[in-house]
MIDOSE-1310 file (N, C-alpha, C; in nm, 2 decimals, decimal comma, always signed):
residues 77
xxxx	+1,43/+5,19/+0,42/+1,56/+5,23/+0,47/+1,57/+5,20/+0,62; +1,46/+5,22/+0,69/+1,46/+5,21/+0,84/+1,51/+5,08/+0,88; +1,48/+4,96/+0,82/+1,53/+4,84/+0,87/+1,69/+4,83/+0,86; +1,74/+4,90/+0,77/+1,89/+4,90/+0,76/+1,95/+4,98/+0,87
xxxx	+1,89/+5,09/+0,91/+1,94/+5,17/+1,02/+1,91/+5,10/+1,16; +1,80/+5,02/+1,16/+1,76/+4,96/+1,29/+1,85/+4,85/+1,34; +1,94/+4,81/+1,26/+2,04/+4,71/+1,31/+2,14/+4,77/+1,41; +2,16/+4,90/+1,40/+2,26/+4,96/+1,48/+2,21/+5,08/+1,56
xxxx	+2,08/+5,12/+1,53/+2,03/+5,24/+1,59/+1,88/+5,22/+1,63; +1,84/+5,30/+1,73/+1,69/+5,30/+1,76/+1,62/+5,38/+1,65; +1,52/+5,33/+1,59/+1,45/+5,39/+1,48/+1,31/+5,41/+1,52; +1,25/+5,53/+1,49/+1,11/+5,56/+1,50/+1,06/+5,61/+1,37
xxxx	+0,95/+5,56/+1,33/+0,89/+5,60/+1,20/+0,75/+5,67/+1,23; +0,72/+5,77/+1,15/+0,59/+5,84/+1,18/+0,51/+5,86/+1,05; +0,38/+5,84/+1,07/+0,28/+5,89/+0,97/+0,23/+6,02/+1,02; +0,27/+6,13/+0,95/+0,22/+6,26/+1,00/+0,07/+6,27/+0,99
xxxx	+0,01/+6,35/+1,08/-0,13/+6,36/+1,08/-0,18/+6,40/+0,93; -0,29/+6,34/+0,89/-0,34/+6,36/+0,76/-0,28/+6,26/+0,66; -0,19/+6,18/+0,70/-0,12/+6,08/+0,61/-0,13/+5,94/+0,67; -0,12/+5,84/+0,59/-0,11/+5,70/+0,64/-0,24/+5,67/+0,72
xxxx	-0,22/+5,61/+0,83/-0,33/+5,56/+0,91/-0,37/+5,67/+1,02; -0,31/+5,78/+1,02/-0,34/+5,89/+1,11/-0,47/+5,96/+1,08; -0,53/+6,01/+1,18/-0,66/+6,08/+1,16/-0,64/+6,22/+1,09; -0,75/+6,29/+1,07/-0,75/+6,42/+1,00/-0,76/+6,53/+1,11
xxxx	-0,70/+6,64/+1,07/-0,72/+6,77/+1,15/-0,78/+6,87/+1,07; -0,84/+6,98/+1,13/-0,90/+7,08/+1,05/-0,80/+7,16/+0,96; -0,67/+7,17/+1,01/-0,57/+7,23/+0,93/-0,43/+7,17/+0,96; -0,34/+7,20/+0,88/-0,20/+7,14/+0,89/-0,10/+7,25/+0,87
xxxx	+0,02/+7,23/+0,93/+0,13/+7,33/+0,91/+0,26/+7,25/+0,93; +0,36/+7,31/+0,88/+0,50/+7,25/+0,90/+0,53/+7,26/+1,05; +0,49/+7,36/+1,12/+0,52/+7,37/+1,26/+0,45/+7,25/+1,33; +0,32/+7,23/+1,30/+0,25/+7,12/+1,36/+0,32/+6,99/+1,34
xxxx	+0,35/+6,96/+1,21/+0,42/+6,83/+1,18/+0,56/+6,82/+1,25; +0,63/+6,94/+1,26/+0,76/+6,93/+1,33/+0,74/+6,90/+1,48; +0,63/+6,95/+1,54/+0,60/+6,92/+1,68/+0,57/+6,77/+1,69; +0,49/+6,72/+1,59/+0,46/+6,57/+1,60/+0,59/+6,49/+1,58
xxxx	+0,67/+6,53/+1,50/+0,80/+6,46/+1,48/+0,88/+6,45/+1,61; +0,89/+6,56/+1,68/+0,97/+6,57/+1,80/+0,90/+6,49/+1,91; +0,77/+6,48/+1,91/+0,69/+6,40/+2,01/+0,72/+6,26/+1,99; +0,72/+6,21/+1,86/+0,75/+6,07/+1,83/+0,89/+6,04/+1,87
xxxx	+0,99/+6,12/+1,84/+1,12/+6,10/+1,88/+1,14/+6,08/+2,03; +1,07/+6,17/+2,11/+1,07/+6,16/+2,25/+1,01/+6,03/+2,30; +0,89/+5,99/+2,24/+0,82/+5,87/+2,28/+0,89/+5,74/+2,24; +0,97/+5,75/+2,14/+1,04/+5,63/+2,08/+1,15/+5,58/+2,17
xxxx	+1,18/+5,65/+2,28/+1,29/+5,61/+2,37/+1,43/+5,62/+2,31; +1,45/+5,71/+2,22/+1,58/+5,74/+2,16/+1,67/+5,80/+2,26; +1,78/+5,74/+2,28/+1,88/+5,79/+2,38/+1,95/+5,91/+2,31; +1,95/+6,03/+2,38/+2,02/+6,14/+2,32/+1,94/+6,21/+2,21
xxxx	+1,99/+6,31/+2,16/+1,93/+6,39/+2,05/+1,91/+6,30/+1,93; +1,80/+6,31/+1,87/+1,77/+6,22/+1,75/+1,84/+6,28/+1,62; +1,86/+6,20/+1,53/+1,89/+6,24/+1,39/+1,77/+6,22/+1,31; +1,72/+6,33/+1,25/+1,59/+6,32/+1,18/+1,62/+6,31/+1,03
xxxx	+1,55/+6,21/+0,97/+1,57/+6,18/+0,82/+1,43/+6,20/+0,76; +1,42/+6,28/+0,66/+1,29/+6,30/+0,59/+1,31/+6,30/+0,44; +1,21/+6,25/+0,37/+1,22/+6,25/+0,22/+1,09/+6,30/+0,17; +1,09/+6,35/+0,05/+0,97/+6,41/-0,02/+0,92/+6,52/+0,07
xxxx	+0,79/+6,52/+0,10/+0,74/+6,63/+0,19/+0,80/+6,62/+0,33; +0,83/+6,50/+0,37/+0,90/+6,49/+0,50/+1,03/+6,56/+0,51; +1,09/+6,59/+0,40/+1,21/+6,67/+0,39/+1,18/+6,81/+0,44; +1,07/+6,87/+0,40/+1,03/+7,00/+0,44/+1,00/+7,00/+0,59
xxxx	+0,94/+6,89/+0,64/+0,91/+6,88/+0,79/+1,05/+6,87/+0,86; +1,14/+6,80/+0,81/+1,27/+6,78/+0,87/+1,34/+6,92/+0,88; +1,34/+6,99/+0,77/+1,40/+7,13/+0,77/+1,33/+7,22/+0,87; +1,20/+7,21/+0,88/+1,13/+7,30/+0,98/+1,17/+7,25/+1,12
xxxx	+1,18/+7,12/+1,15/+1,22/+7,07/+1,28/+1,36/+7,12/+1,31; +1,45/+7,11/+1,22/+1,59/+7,15/+1,24/+1,59/+7,30/+1,27; +1,51/+7,38/+1,20/+1,51/+7,53/+1,23/+1,46/+7,56/+1,37; +1,35/+7,49/+1,41/+1,29/+7,52/+1,53/+1,35/+7,45/+1,65
xxxx	+1,41/+7,33/+1,63/+1,46/+7,25/+1,74/+1,61/+7,21/+1,72; +1,68/+7,30/+1,65/+1,82/+7,27/+1,62/+1,91/+7,23/+1,74; +1,88/+7,29/+1,86/+1,96/+7,25/+1,97/+1,92/+7,12/+2,04; +1,81/+7,06/+1,99/+1,76/+6,94/+2,05/+1,78/+6,82/+1,96
xxxx	+1,84/+6,84/+1,84/+1,86/+6,72/+1,75/+2,01/+6,71/+1,72; +2,05/+6,59/+1,68/+2,19/+6,57/+1,65/+2,22/+6,59/+1,50; +2,11/+6,59/+1,42/+2,13/+6,61/+1,28/+2,00/+6,60/+1,20; +2,01/+6,65/+1,08/+1,89/+6,64/+0,99/+1,94/+6,60/+0,85
x	+1,87/+6,51/+0,79/+1,91/+6,46/+0,66/+1,78/+6,46/+0,57
């Protein structure tokens, strides 16, 4: 889906710690992953508040990020 959005929007994709090519941590939490998500959005050079899109477990991370950082995002899907 990201390539479809990338034609008109700045897109950042994340492998949460413990997933994909990322390293392992001693423990994980939705708060930790929400923090990682916001850090990637900030580092990606997205102008203005990001819209966060998550699916599967990423949907839970998106909900946590929306709960914790609602004033700092433009939307959550």
